[in-house]
A tleap script that builds the chain and sets N, CA, C and O, in Angstrom:
source leaprc.protein.ff14SB
mol = sequence {
  NMET ALA THR SER ARG SER THR LEU LEU PRO
  ALA ASP SER VAL GLY VAL VAL ALA LEU ALA
  THR VAL ALA GLN ALA ALA ALA ASP GLY ILE
  VAL SER LYS PRO LEU ILE ASP ALA GLY ARG
  THR ARG VAL VAL LEU PHE THR PHE ASP ALA
  GLY GLN GLU LEU THR GLU HIE ALA THR PRO
  ALA ARG ALA LEU VAL GLN ILE LEU SER GLY
  ARG ALA GLU TRP LYS LEU ALA GLY ALA LYS
  ARG GLU ILE GLY ALA GLY GLU LEU LEU HIE
  MET PRO PRO GLY LEU PRO HIE ALA VAL ARG
  ALA LEU GLU PRO MET THR MET LEU LEU THR
  LEU VAL ARG GLU ARG GLU SER ALA ALA PRO
  THR SER GLU ASP GLY LEU CGLU
}
set mol.1.N position { -24.339 33.107 17.481 }
set mol.1.CA position { -24.143 33.411 18.684 }
set mol.1.C position { -25.539 33.636 19.715 }
set mol.1.O position { -26.221 34.654 19.832 }
set mol.2.N position { -25.679 32.434 20.338 }
set mol.2.CA position { -26.763 32.403 21.187 }
set mol.2.C position { -26.542 33.046 22.584 }
set mol.2.O position { -25.575 32.725 23.275 }
set mol.3.N position { -27.559 34.060 23.025 }
set mol.3.CA position { -27.556 34.446 24.286 }
set mol.3.C position { -28.520 33.637 25.106 }
set mol.3.O position { -29.430 33.088 24.484 }
set mol.4.N position { -28.458 33.473 26.451 }
set mol.4.CA position { -29.278 32.739 27.264 }
set mol.4.C position { -30.183 33.648 28.171 }
set mol.4.O position { -29.769 34.527 28.928 }
set mol.5.N position { -31.414 33.303 27.976 }
set mol.5.CA position { -32.523 34.001 28.766 }
set mol.5.C position { -32.336 35.528 28.817 }
set mol.5.O position { -32.345 36.201 29.848 }
set mol.6.N position { -32.154 36.010 27.484 }
set mol.6.CA position { -32.077 37.497 27.443 }
set mol.6.C position { -31.224 38.220 28.074 }
set mol.6.O position { -31.505 39.278 28.638 }
set mol.7.N position { -29.927 37.614 28.019 }
set mol.7.CA position { -28.663 38.305 28.500 }
set mol.7.C position { -28.069 38.971 27.352 }
set mol.7.O position { -28.447 38.693 26.214 }
set mol.8.N position { -27.116 39.876 27.590 }
set mol.8.CA position { -26.334 40.720 26.738 }
set mol.8.C position { -25.222 40.169 26.162 }
set mol.8.O position { -24.806 40.609 25.090 }
set mol.9.N position { -24.546 39.033 26.877 }
set mol.9.CA position { -23.558 38.303 26.143 }
set mol.9.C position { -23.953 36.826 25.951 }
set mol.9.O position { -24.764 36.249 26.676 }
set mol.10.N position { -23.184 36.158 24.707 }
set mol.10.CA position { -23.553 34.807 24.654 }
set mol.10.C position { -22.900 33.990 25.674 }
set mol.10.O position { -21.897 34.474 26.198 }
set mol.11.N position { -23.256 32.948 26.009 }
set mol.11.CA position { -22.875 31.816 26.934 }
set mol.11.C position { -21.987 31.062 26.196 }
set mol.11.O position { -21.081 30.524 26.833 }
set mol.12.N position { -22.043 30.854 24.714 }
set mol.12.CA position { -21.238 29.891 24.423 }
set mol.12.C position { -20.045 30.536 23.365 }
set mol.12.O position { -19.444 29.812 22.572 }
set mol.13.N position { -19.865 31.627 23.450 }
set mol.13.CA position { -18.810 32.255 22.776 }
set mol.13.C position { -18.155 33.418 23.190 }
set mol.13.O position { -18.524 33.731 24.322 }
set mol.14.N position { -17.272 34.231 22.683 }
set mol.14.CA position { -16.764 35.453 23.072 }
set mol.14.C position { -17.556 36.533 22.886 }
set mol.14.O position { -18.161 36.612 21.817 }
set mol.15.N position { -17.695 37.486 23.800 }
set mol.15.CA position { -18.717 38.668 23.641 }
set mol.15.C position { -18.169 39.676 24.537 }
set mol.15.O position { -17.669 39.443 25.637 }
set mol.16.N position { -18.308 40.877 23.951 }
set mol.16.CA position { -17.792 42.115 24.723 }
set mol.16.C position { -18.869 43.177 24.848 }
set mol.16.O position { -19.493 43.493 23.835 }
set mol.17.N position { -19.172 43.836 26.183 }
set mol.17.CA position { -20.130 44.529 26.448 }
set mol.17.C position { -19.684 46.039 26.852 }
set mol.17.O position { -18.635 45.950 27.492 }
set mol.18.N position { -19.968 46.982 26.757 }
set mol.18.CA position { -19.455 48.326 27.298 }
set mol.18.C position { -20.623 48.493 28.410 }
set mol.18.O position { -21.819 48.644 28.163 }
set mol.19.N position { -19.996 48.429 29.730 }
set mol.19.CA position { -20.706 48.540 30.700 }
set mol.19.C position { -21.405 49.886 30.779 }
set mol.19.O position { -22.631 49.968 30.859 }
set mol.20.N position { -20.475 51.098 30.751 }
set mol.20.CA position { -21.100 52.364 30.869 }
set mol.20.C position { -22.266 52.699 29.840 }
set mol.20.O position { -23.185 53.480 30.088 }
set mol.21.N position { -22.101 52.000 28.652 }
set mol.21.CA position { -23.134 52.225 27.718 }
set mol.21.C position { -24.567 51.473 28.103 }
set mol.21.O position { -25.634 52.071 27.962 }
set mol.22.N position { -24.502 50.196 28.571 }
set mol.22.CA position { -25.734 49.588 29.227 }
set mol.22.C position { -26.294 49.796 30.137 }
set mol.22.O position { -27.466 49.441 30.266 }
set mol.23.N position { -25.503 50.557 31.223 }
set mol.23.CA position { -25.962 50.996 32.488 }
set mol.23.C position { -26.950 51.959 32.531 }
set mol.23.O position { -26.632 53.069 32.106 }
set mol.24.N position { -28.025 51.807 32.927 }
set mol.24.CA position { -29.262 52.746 32.604 }
set mol.24.C position { -29.665 53.122 33.847 }
set mol.24.O position { -29.984 52.127 34.499 }
set mol.25.N position { -29.782 54.108 34.432 }
set mol.25.CA position { -30.318 54.712 35.531 }
set mol.25.C position { -31.891 55.258 35.340 }
set mol.25.O position { -32.403 55.890 34.416 }
set mol.26.N position { -32.422 54.772 36.547 }
set mol.26.CA position { -33.969 55.235 36.622 }
set mol.26.C position { -34.299 56.099 37.677 }
set mol.26.O position { -34.138 55.731 38.841 }
set mol.27.N position { -34.772 57.277 37.382 }
set mol.27.CA position { -35.192 58.316 38.517 }
set mol.27.C position { -35.941 57.560 39.727 }
set mol.27.O position { -37.068 57.132 39.478 }
set mol.28.N position { -35.499 57.393 40.802 }
set mol.28.CA position { -36.064 56.799 41.951 }
set mol.28.C position { -36.345 55.070 41.709 }
set mol.28.O position { -37.319 54.409 42.071 }
set mol.29.N position { -35.408 54.735 41.141 }
set mol.29.CA position { -35.521 53.212 40.994 }
set mol.29.C position { -34.261 52.435 40.911 }
set mol.29.O position { -33.177 52.838 41.334 }
set mol.30.N position { -34.442 51.477 40.429 }
set mol.30.CA position { -33.490 50.138 40.540 }
set mol.30.C position { -33.421 49.526 39.070 }
set mol.30.O position { -34.489 49.025 38.719 }
set mol.31.N position { -32.413 49.463 38.162 }
set mol.31.CA position { -32.462 48.776 36.976 }
set mol.31.C position { -31.666 47.648 36.837 }
set mol.31.O position { -30.501 48.003 37.018 }
set mol.32.N position { -31.745 46.235 36.560 }
set mol.32.CA position { -30.852 45.378 36.430 }
set mol.32.C position { -30.990 44.834 35.040 }
set mol.32.O position { -31.992 44.698 34.338 }
set mol.33.N position { -29.497 44.508 34.780 }
set mol.33.CA position { -29.479 44.058 33.362 }
set mol.33.C position { -28.555 42.614 33.356 }
set mol.33.O position { -27.336 42.619 33.529 }
set mol.34.N position { -29.286 41.502 33.147 }
set mol.34.CA position { -28.560 40.170 33.105 }
set mol.34.C position { -27.480 40.339 31.889 }
set mol.34.O position { -27.805 40.607 30.732 }
set mol.35.N position { -26.188 40.146 32.328 }
set mol.35.CA position { -25.199 40.212 31.315 }
set mol.35.C position { -24.854 38.945 30.707 }
set mol.35.O position { -24.743 38.846 29.485 }
set mol.36.N position { -24.657 37.857 31.587 }
set mol.36.CA position { -24.540 36.498 30.998 }
set mol.36.C position { -24.909 35.447 31.961 }
set mol.36.O position { -24.555 35.571 33.134 }
set mol.37.N position { -25.590 34.418 31.575 }
set mol.37.CA position { -25.987 33.219 32.444 }
set mol.37.C position { -25.418 31.921 31.739 }
set mol.37.O position { -25.857 31.358 30.736 }
set mol.38.N position { -24.364 31.603 32.496 }
set mol.38.CA position { -23.890 30.361 31.875 }
set mol.38.C position { -23.424 29.254 32.990 }
set mol.38.O position { -22.516 29.466 33.794 }
set mol.39.N position { -24.089 28.189 32.927 }
set mol.39.CA position { -24.056 26.897 33.908 }
set mol.39.C position { -23.969 27.565 35.326 }
set mol.39.O position { -25.013 28.206 35.455 }
set mol.40.N position { -23.262 27.689 36.342 }
set mol.40.CA position { -23.298 27.861 37.794 }
set mol.40.C position { -23.191 29.484 38.185 }
set mol.40.O position { -23.234 29.971 39.315 }
set mol.41.N position { -23.037 30.176 36.889 }
set mol.41.CA position { -22.411 31.661 36.798 }
set mol.41.C position { -23.443 32.677 36.481 }
set mol.41.O position { -24.038 32.484 35.421 }
set mol.42.N position { -23.736 33.581 37.082 }
set mol.42.CA position { -24.762 34.483 36.374 }
set mol.42.C position { -23.835 35.871 36.697 }
set mol.42.O position { -23.006 35.856 37.607 }
set mol.43.N position { -24.024 36.862 35.999 }
set mol.43.CA position { -23.546 38.237 36.065 }
set mol.43.C position { -24.484 39.228 36.044 }
set mol.43.O position { -25.052 39.182 34.953 }
set mol.44.N position { -24.903 40.074 36.710 }
set mol.44.CA position { -26.090 41.053 36.719 }
set mol.44.C position { -25.423 42.657 36.793 }
set mol.44.O position { -24.675 42.947 37.727 }
set mol.45.N position { -25.729 43.553 35.839 }
set mol.45.CA position { -25.249 45.034 36.319 }
set mol.45.C position { -26.658 45.694 36.876 }
set mol.45.O position { -27.745 45.709 36.299 }
set mol.46.N position { -26.354 46.174 38.025 }
set mol.46.CA position { -27.333 46.770 38.604 }
set mol.46.C position { -26.878 48.707 38.495 }
set mol.46.O position { -25.770 49.243 38.496 }
set mol.47.N position { -28.182 49.273 38.417 }
set mol.47.CA position { -27.908 50.707 38.772 }
set mol.47.C position { -29.020 50.901 39.712 }
set mol.47.O position { -30.095 50.307 39.628 }
set mol.48.N position { -28.681 51.836 40.686 }
set mol.48.CA position { -29.568 52.421 41.941 }
set mol.48.C position { -29.510 53.916 42.020 }
set mol.48.O position { -28.481 54.522 42.319 }
set mol.49.N position { -30.736 54.527 41.721 }
set mol.49.CA position { -30.714 55.979 42.293 }
set mol.49.C position { -30.501 56.068 43.785 }
set mol.49.O position { -30.723 55.274 44.699 }
set mol.50.N position { -29.996 57.301 43.741 }
set mol.50.CA position { -29.662 57.624 45.335 }
set mol.50.C position { -30.920 57.113 46.174 }
set mol.50.O position { -32.032 57.217 45.656 }
set mol.51.N position { -30.768 56.479 47.648 }
set mol.51.CA position { -31.835 56.270 48.501 }
set mol.51.C position { -32.511 55.130 48.185 }
set mol.51.O position { -33.314 54.763 49.043 }
set mol.52.N position { -32.399 54.297 46.959 }
set mol.52.CA position { -32.979 53.124 46.452 }
set mol.52.C position { -32.423 51.904 47.270 }
set mol.52.O position { -31.228 51.902 47.568 }
set mol.53.N position { -33.110 51.032 47.586 }
set mol.53.CA position { -32.615 49.708 48.408 }
set mol.53.C position { -33.487 48.416 48.154 }
set mol.53.O position { -34.681 48.301 47.877 }
set mol.54.N position { -32.426 47.426 48.353 }
set mol.54.CA position { -33.101 45.988 48.395 }
set mol.54.C position { -33.011 45.688 49.941 }
set mol.54.O position { -32.059 45.804 50.713 }
set mol.55.N position { -34.265 45.278 50.138 }
set mol.55.CA position { -34.301 44.818 51.540 }
set mol.55.C position { -33.485 43.320 51.721 }
set mol.55.O position { -33.042 42.647 50.791 }
set mol.56.N position { -33.412 42.996 53.146 }
set mol.56.CA position { -32.621 41.948 53.490 }
set mol.56.C position { -32.868 40.616 52.684 }
set mol.56.O position { -34.037 40.270 52.513 }
set mol.57.N position { -32.018 39.978 52.263 }
set mol.57.CA position { -32.484 38.692 51.726 }
set mol.57.C position { -31.093 38.104 51.692 }
set mol.57.O position { -30.068 38.722 51.977 }
set mol.58.N position { -31.176 36.748 51.282 }
set mol.58.CA position { -29.990 35.882 51.168 }
set mol.58.C position { -29.984 34.926 49.864 }
set mol.58.O position { -31.094 34.613 49.435 }
set mol.59.N position { -28.894 34.451 49.219 }
set mol.59.CA position { -28.934 33.613 48.210 }
set mol.59.C position { -28.163 32.364 48.584 }
set mol.59.O position { -27.372 32.383 49.527 }
set mol.60.N position { -28.397 31.213 47.813 }
set mol.60.CA position { -27.551 30.174 47.998 }
set mol.60.C position { -26.434 30.081 47.240 }
set mol.60.O position { -25.820 29.014 47.221 }
set mol.61.N position { -25.957 31.275 46.434 }
set mol.61.CA position { -25.036 31.071 45.503 }
set mol.61.C position { -23.965 32.212 46.323 }
set mol.61.O position { -24.388 33.069 47.099 }
set mol.62.N position { -22.562 32.029 45.986 }
set mol.62.CA position { -21.647 32.882 46.399 }
set mol.62.C position { -21.746 34.244 45.579 }
set mol.62.O position { -21.911 34.169 44.362 }
set mol.63.N position { -21.664 35.319 46.116 }
set mol.63.CA position { -21.798 36.352 45.520 }
set mol.63.C position { -20.562 37.469 45.718 }
set mol.63.O position { -20.030 37.735 46.795 }
set mol.64.N position { -20.242 38.049 44.439 }
set mol.64.CA position { -19.107 39.039 44.395 }
set mol.64.C position { -19.809 40.179 43.916 }
set mol.64.O position { -20.518 40.032 42.920 }
set mol.65.N position { -19.711 41.495 44.564 }
set mol.65.CA position { -20.062 42.616 44.266 }
set mol.65.C position { -19.100 43.755 43.678 }
set mol.65.O position { -18.311 44.033 44.582 }
set mol.66.N position { -18.921 44.275 42.916 }
set mol.66.CA position { -17.855 45.087 42.329 }
set mol.66.C position { -18.717 46.485 42.257 }
set mol.66.O position { -19.640 46.631 41.456 }
set mol.67.N position { -18.346 47.389 43.094 }
set mol.67.CA position { -18.786 48.945 42.914 }
set mol.67.C position { -18.236 49.693 41.783 }
set mol.67.O position { -17.075 50.073 41.926 }
set mol.68.N position { -18.887 50.011 40.582 }
set mol.68.CA position { -18.388 50.705 39.398 }
set mol.68.C position { -18.412 52.118 39.686 }
set mol.68.O position { -17.511 52.877 39.328 }
set mol.69.N position { -19.559 52.521 40.410 }
set mol.69.CA position { -19.538 54.069 40.674 }
set mol.69.C position { -20.472 54.249 41.871 }
set mol.69.O position { -21.251 53.341 42.161 }
set mol.70.N position { -20.424 55.489 42.647 }
set mol.70.CA position { -21.199 55.668 43.575 }
set mol.70.C position { -20.501 55.051 44.946 }
set mol.70.O position { -19.365 54.632 45.170 }
set mol.71.N position { -21.865 55.204 45.885 }
set mol.71.CA position { -21.566 54.552 47.231 }
set mol.71.C position { -22.816 54.017 47.683 }
set mol.71.O position { -23.890 54.545 47.392 }
set mol.72.N position { -22.688 52.787 48.520 }
set mol.72.CA position { -23.814 52.370 49.472 }
set mol.72.C position { -23.687 51.729 50.440 }
set mol.72.O position { -22.734 50.961 50.566 }
set mol.73.N position { -24.711 51.898 51.463 }
set mol.73.CA position { -24.661 51.276 52.819 }
set mol.73.C position { -25.034 49.706 52.657 }
set mol.73.O position { -26.139 49.440 52.185 }
set mol.74.N position { -24.295 48.822 52.969 }
set mol.74.CA position { -24.683 47.359 53.083 }
set mol.74.C position { -24.881 46.929 54.486 }
set mol.74.O position { -24.234 47.378 55.432 }
set mol.75.N position { -26.029 45.827 54.584 }
set mol.75.CA position { -26.142 45.385 56.021 }
set mol.75.C position { -25.771 44.018 55.730 }
set mol.75.O position { -26.437 43.334 54.953 }
set mol.76.N position { -24.675 43.563 56.353 }
set mol.76.CA position { -24.048 42.376 56.263 }
set mol.76.C position { -24.321 41.338 57.462 }
set mol.76.O position { -23.624 41.538 58.457 }
set mol.77.N position { -25.027 40.497 57.513 }
set mol.77.CA position { -25.269 39.596 58.742 }
set mol.77.C position { -25.563 40.484 59.743 }
set mol.77.O position { -25.116 40.142 60.838 }
set mol.78.N position { -26.277 41.695 59.715 }
set mol.78.CA position { -26.496 42.544 60.889 }
set mol.78.C position { -25.698 43.595 61.116 }
set mol.78.O position { -26.049 44.376 62.001 }
set mol.79.N position { -24.439 43.855 60.368 }
set mol.79.CA position { -23.548 44.710 60.608 }
set mol.79.C position { -23.572 45.678 59.338 }
set mol.79.O position { -23.703 45.239 58.195 }
set mol.80.N position { -23.439 46.982 59.628 }
set mol.80.CA position { -23.504 48.070 58.577 }
set mol.80.C position { -22.179 48.477 58.285 }
set mol.80.O position { -21.336 48.729 59.147 }
set mol.81.N position { -21.978 48.546 56.885 }
set mol.81.CA position { -20.794 48.957 56.129 }
set mol.81.C position { -21.027 49.738 54.973 }
set mol.81.O position { -21.969 49.443 54.238 }
set mol.82.N position { -20.143 50.888 54.669 }
set mol.82.CA position { -20.106 51.613 53.584 }
set mol.82.C position { -19.208 50.874 52.516 }
set mol.82.O position { -18.171 50.293 52.838 }
set mol.83.N position { -19.671 50.935 51.249 }
set mol.83.CA position { -18.785 50.257 50.346 }
set mol.83.C position { -18.793 51.284 48.888 }
set mol.83.O position { -19.903 51.542 48.422 }
set mol.84.N position { -17.725 51.774 48.287 }
set mol.84.CA position { -17.788 52.496 47.140 }
set mol.84.C position { -17.112 51.965 46.236 }
set mol.84.O position { -16.588 50.864 46.410 }
set mol.85.N position { -16.968 52.832 44.796 }
set mol.85.CA position { -16.472 52.588 43.828 }
set mol.85.C position { -14.876 51.868 43.984 }
set mol.85.O position { -14.041 52.118 44.854 }
set mol.86.N position { -14.789 51.091 43.064 }
set mol.86.CA position { -13.406 50.708 43.057 }
set mol.86.C position { -13.252 49.521 44.210 }
set mol.86.O position { -12.147 48.983 44.284 }
set mol.87.N position { -14.250 49.108 45.069 }
set mol.87.CA position { -14.293 48.188 46.035 }
set mol.87.C position { -14.948 46.908 45.730 }
set mol.87.O position { -15.992 46.996 45.084 }
set mol.88.N position { -14.560 45.782 46.054 }
set mol.88.CA position { -15.070 44.384 45.737 }
set mol.88.C position { -15.540 43.860 47.155 }
set mol.88.O position { -14.901 43.986 48.200 }
set mol.89.N position { -16.869 43.200 46.991 }
set mol.89.CA position { -17.461 42.722 48.291 }
set mol.89.C position { -17.688 41.204 47.944 }
set mol.89.O position { -18.189 40.748 46.916 }
set mol.90.N position { -17.209 40.533 49.025 }
set mol.90.CA position { -17.382 38.764 48.812 }
set mol.90.C position { -18.440 38.604 49.670 }
set mol.90.O position { -18.304 39.154 50.763 }
set mol.91.N position { -19.654 37.883 49.435 }
set mol.91.CA position { -20.407 37.289 50.445 }
set mol.91.C position { -20.608 36.086 50.100 }
set mol.91.O position { -20.940 35.804 48.949 }
set mol.92.N position { -20.382 34.891 51.351 }
set mol.92.CA position { -20.629 33.607 51.187 }
set mol.92.C position { -21.966 33.088 51.038 }
set mol.92.O position { -22.906 33.752 51.473 }
set mol.93.N position { -22.149 32.045 50.508 }
set mol.93.CA position { -23.418 31.502 50.390 }
set mol.93.C position { -24.348 31.605 51.767 }
set mol.93.O position { -23.914 31.239 52.859 }
set mol.94.N position { -25.759 32.182 51.564 }
set mol.94.CA position { -26.353 32.138 52.496 }
set mol.94.C position { -26.532 33.289 53.556 }
set mol.94.O position { -27.422 33.331 54.406 }
set mol.95.N position { -25.501 34.245 53.353 }
set mol.95.CA position { -25.171 35.583 54.210 }
set mol.95.C position { -26.651 36.461 54.039 }
set mol.95.O position { -27.002 36.880 52.936 }
set mol.96.N position { -27.303 36.635 55.040 }
set mol.96.CA position { -28.343 37.709 54.909 }
set mol.96.C position { -27.516 39.170 54.707 }
set mol.96.O position { -26.583 39.564 55.406 }
set mol.97.N position { -28.117 39.851 53.564 }
set mol.97.CA position { -27.763 41.160 53.286 }
set mol.97.C position { -28.862 41.874 52.657 }
set mol.97.O position { -29.851 41.397 52.099 }
set mol.98.N position { -28.505 43.216 52.850 }
set mol.98.CA position { -29.296 44.278 52.350 }
set mol.98.C position { -28.368 45.516 51.844 }
set mol.98.O position { -27.250 45.728 52.312 }
set mol.99.N position { -28.914 46.227 50.932 }
set mol.99.CA position { -28.239 47.318 50.357 }
set mol.99.C position { -28.889 48.646 50.189 }
set mol.99.O position { -30.078 48.421 49.963 }
set mol.100.N position { -28.671 49.851 50.195 }
set mol.100.CA position { -29.084 50.870 50.131 }
set mol.100.C position { -28.137 52.108 49.485 }
set mol.100.O position { -27.211 52.607 50.125 }
set mol.101.N position { -28.449 52.460 48.341 }
set mol.101.CA position { -27.632 53.433 47.837 }
set mol.101.C position { -27.416 54.756 48.491 }
set mol.101.O position { -28.476 55.159 48.971 }
set mol.102.N position { -26.582 55.440 48.648 }
set mol.102.CA position { -26.165 56.485 49.487 }
set mol.102.C position { -26.054 57.656 48.335 }
set mol.102.O position { -26.121 58.860 48.582 }
set mol.103.N position { -25.907 57.184 47.265 }
set mol.103.CA position { -25.700 58.153 45.861 }
set mol.103.C position { -25.886 57.387 44.737 }
set mol.103.O position { -25.754 56.165 44.804 }
set mol.104.N position { -26.242 58.070 43.474 }
set mol.104.CA position { -26.468 57.037 42.491 }
set mol.104.C position { -25.299 56.140 42.291 }
set mol.104.O position { -24.176 56.639 42.211 }
set mol.105.N position { -25.491 54.745 42.196 }
set mol.105.CA position { -24.581 53.688 42.178 }
set mol.105.C position { -24.706 52.539 41.241 }
set mol.105.O position { -25.768 51.953 41.033 }
set mol.106.N position { -23.588 52.251 40.697 }
set mol.106.CA position { -23.680 51.147 39.750 }
set mol.106.C position { -22.758 50.082 40.205 }
set mol.106.O position { -21.648 50.378 40.650 }
set mol.107.N position { -23.180 48.809 40.109 }
set mol.107.CA position { -22.486 47.614 40.689 }
set mol.107.C position { -22.682 46.407 39.717 }
set mol.107.O position { -23.670 46.231 39.005 }
set mol.108.N position { -21.623 45.636 39.798 }
set mol.108.CA position { -21.529 44.394 38.960 }
set mol.108.C position { -21.667 43.153 39.831 }
set mol.108.O position { -20.722 42.815 40.543 }
set mol.109.N position { -22.858 42.425 39.805 }
set mol.109.CA position { -23.000 41.150 40.901 }
set mol.109.C position { -22.678 40.016 39.930 }
set mol.109.O position { -23.164 39.865 38.809 }
set mol.110.N position { -21.841 39.295 40.502 }
set mol.110.CA position { -21.337 37.892 39.952 }
set mol.110.C position { -21.748 36.825 40.865 }
set mol.110.O position { -21.000 36.632 41.824 }
set mol.111.N position { -22.901 36.020 40.742 }
set mol.111.CA position { -23.364 34.880 41.372 }
set mol.111.C position { -22.703 33.607 40.969 }
set mol.111.O position { -22.770 33.231 39.799 }
set mol.112.N position { -21.985 32.835 41.999 }
set mol.112.CA position { -21.692 31.473 41.431 }
set mol.112.C position { -22.227 30.618 42.254 }
set mol.112.O position { -22.126 30.809 43.465 }
set mol.113.N position { -22.953 29.424 41.703 }
set mol.113.CA position { -23.675 28.386 42.610 }
set mol.113.C position { -22.177 27.260 42.662 }
set mol.113.O position { -21.423 27.069 41.707 }
set mol.114.N position { -22.066 26.708 43.891 }
set mol.114.CA position { -20.989 26.014 44.003 }
set mol.114.C position { -21.015 24.405 43.693 }
set mol.114.O position { -20.044 23.667 43.525 }
set mol.115.N position { -22.140 24.139 43.673 }
set mol.115.CA position { -22.581 23.062 43.121 }
set mol.115.C position { -23.931 22.885 42.364 }
set mol.115.O position { -24.906 23.606 42.576 }
set mol.116.N position { -23.907 21.808 41.413 }
set mol.116.CA position { -25.380 21.527 40.868 }
set mol.116.C position { -26.503 21.530 41.992 }
set mol.116.O position { -26.171 21.187 43.126 }
set mol.117.N position { -27.689 21.864 41.757 }
set mol.117.CA position { -28.721 21.657 42.798 }
set mol.117.C position { -29.858 21.765 42.089 }
set mol.117.O position { -29.772 21.947 40.874 }
set mol.118.N position { -31.220 21.665 42.770 }
set mol.118.CA position { -32.387 21.605 42.105 }
set mol.118.C position { -32.485 23.097 41.591 }
set mol.118.O position { -31.713 23.973 41.981 }
set mol.119.N position { -33.532 23.315 40.654 }
set mol.119.CA position { -33.647 24.266 39.718 }
set mol.119.C position { -33.634 25.395 40.629 }
set mol.119.O position { -34.388 25.358 41.602 }
set mol.120.N position { -32.710 26.612 40.399 }
set mol.120.CA position { -32.864 27.876 41.381 }
set mol.120.C position { -34.201 28.448 41.323 }
set mol.120.O position { -35.058 28.259 40.460 }
set mol.121.N position { -34.261 29.260 42.488 }
set mol.121.CA position { -35.518 29.911 42.515 }
set mol.121.C position { -35.333 31.598 41.973 }
set mol.121.O position { -34.221 32.126 41.956 }
set mol.122.N position { -36.390 32.209 41.613 }
set mol.122.CA position { -35.947 33.532 41.309 }
set mol.122.C position { -35.790 34.403 42.430 }
set mol.122.O position { -35.601 35.572 42.095 }
set mol.123.N position { -35.815 34.156 43.849 }
set mol.123.CA position { -35.176 34.847 44.756 }
set mol.123.C position { -33.756 34.751 44.888 }
set mol.123.O position { -33.127 35.626 45.482 }
set mol.124.N position { -33.209 33.757 44.381 }
set mol.124.CA position { -31.629 33.717 44.414 }
set mol.124.C position { -30.926 34.329 43.330 }
set mol.124.O position { -29.704 34.453 43.422 }
set mol.125.N position { -31.559 34.742 42.276 }
set mol.125.CA position { -31.124 35.491 41.402 }
set mol.125.C position { -30.357 34.732 40.197 }
set mol.125.O position { -29.685 35.303 39.338 }
set mol.126.N position { -30.572 33.397 40.288 }
set mol.126.CA position { -30.233 32.591 39.301 }
set mol.126.C position { -31.064 31.703 38.623 }
set mol.126.O position { -30.677 30.584 38.286 }
set mol.127.N position { -32.387 32.208 38.360 }
set mol.127.CA position { -33.265 31.418 37.650 }
set mol.127.C position { -32.905 31.344 36.272 }
set mol.127.O position { -33.583 30.677 35.491 }
savepdb mol mol.pdb
quit
């Protein structure tokens, strides 16, 4: 069962991970745990302490964000929106976005490249 680039799940066979167990909060920080990296798809578990943020950026991949716990303020193409536990956010490729945790938050990010392209960069989260 090989895992890809230090992910918690193997890309080539069945795997299960308990998200509540691997989600690790850091005081005044953000922790990311790559769960799987398979072909055009990458899934990453993030935990944010309250007040932590990622500044505006964009990715060439389609992004789905599932908030598992907590709430965050998202800036999506300039518009602000609060998103909380149980909600799913879809962002098309190239959408400028930023996020700030309003309280401790855990989210699952799924990135899907829609076509094969040149090697992805570290900025798009798919390296």
